[in-house]
C-alpha positions in Angstrom: 36.0 16.1 21.5 36.0 16.0 17.8 35.0 18.4 15.0 34.6 18.2 11.3 36.7 20.6 9.5 33.8 23.0 8.9 33.1 23.3 12.4 36.4 24.3 13.9 37.6 27.7 13.7 40.9 26.7 12.3 43.1 30.3 12.8 41.6 30.4 16.3 42.9 27.1 17.1 46.3 27.8 15.3 46.8 30.7 18.0 45.3 29.6 20.8 48.1 28.3 22.8 46.1 26.0 24.9 44.4 24.4 21.3 47.0 21.5 20.6 46.4 17.8 19.1 48.4 16.0 21.0 49.2 12.0 19.6 50.1 9.3 22.0 52.6 6.7 21.1 50.3 4.3 19.2 47.7 6.4 18.4 46.7 7.5 15.0 45.6 11.1 13.8 43.3 10.0 10.8 42.3 6.6 10.3 43.6 3.0 10.3 43.0 0.4 7.5 43.0 -3.2 8.3 44.6 -5.5 5.3 44.0 -9.4 5.2 47.8 -10.8 5.0 48.6 -12.7 1.3 47.8 -16.1 1.6 50.6 -17.4 -0.3 54.2 -17.5 1.5 56.7 -15.1 0.6 58.5 -11.7 1.2 56.0 -8.6 0.2 56.4 -4.8 0.5 53.3 -2.4 1.6 53.3 1.0 0.8 51.0 3.7 1.8 49.9 7.6 1.2 49.9 10.1 4.1 46.3 12.1 3.1 46.3 15.8 3.8 43.6 17.1 6.0 40.1 18.0 4.8 40.3 21.4 4.8 37.4 23.6 3.2 39.0 25.7 0.7 38.4 28.5 2.6 40.4 27.4 5.3 43.0 26.4 3.1 43.4 29.7 1.5 43.5 31.4 5.1 46.2 28.8 6.4 48.2 30.3 3.3 47.6 33.5 4.2 49.0 32.9 7.2 51.9 31.5 5.8 50.6 28.3 8.5 52.1 24.7 6.7 49.9 21.9 5.9 50.2 18.7 3.9 48.1 19.7 0.8 48.3 16.7 -1.4 49.4 13.1 -0.8 52.3 12.2 -0.3 54.1 8.2 -0.2 54.9 7.0 3.4 57.7 4.7 4.3 57.4 1.4 3.3 57.3 -1.6 5.4 58.2 -5.0 4.3 56.3 -8.1 5.7 57.6 -11.8 5.1 54.8 -14.7 5.2 55.5 -17.9 5.8 
C-alpha cells in the first residue's frame, strides 16, 4: 500500500510497533534514475545525492518536537567509478 506524505499520520506510524518500512536487498526506497553510459572509453566517477523525504512542514515540526531523527537536507552519497571500454 502506498501513501503520499500528506495522507500518512506520521507520528502514529512512528509509535506503532507494527508499522515499518521494510527494504529487502536490491530494493530502493525512493526512486531510481537510469543514465546512459558515456560513449567514449575511459574511467568515470559518478556521484549522487541522498534526498530527504517529502514531509510537510507540519510533519517535520512534529518529528523535531518528538526528537525523531530524519534527513532534512540533501547529502552526497558514496560515489562509484565505472570503466567504459
